[in-house]
C-alpha positions in Angstrom: 72.0 108.1 96.0 70.2 109.8 98.5 68.3 106.6 98.7 71.0 104.8 100.5 72.2 108.0 102.6 70.7 109.5 105.6 69.9 112.8 105.1 72.4 114.6 106.1 75.4 112.6 104.6 73.1 113.4 101.8 72.9 117.7 102.1 76.8 116.6 103.7 77.7 115.1 99.4 76.6 118.5 98.6 78.2 120.8 100.8 81.9 118.4 100.1 81.2 116.2 97.4 82.1 113.0 96.4 84.5 112.7 98.7 81.7 112.1 101.0 79.9 109.2 99.6 83.4 107.4 99.9 84.1 107.9 103.3 80.2 106.7 104.2 80.5 104.2 101.4 77.2 104.9 99.5 77.7 104.5 95.7 
């Protein structure tokens, strides 16, 4: 999913998990 999301979002996913992915609308 790193291709679909900006890098700051990618880091947030690592810190907070799937919830951030859903918020950002990433697959």
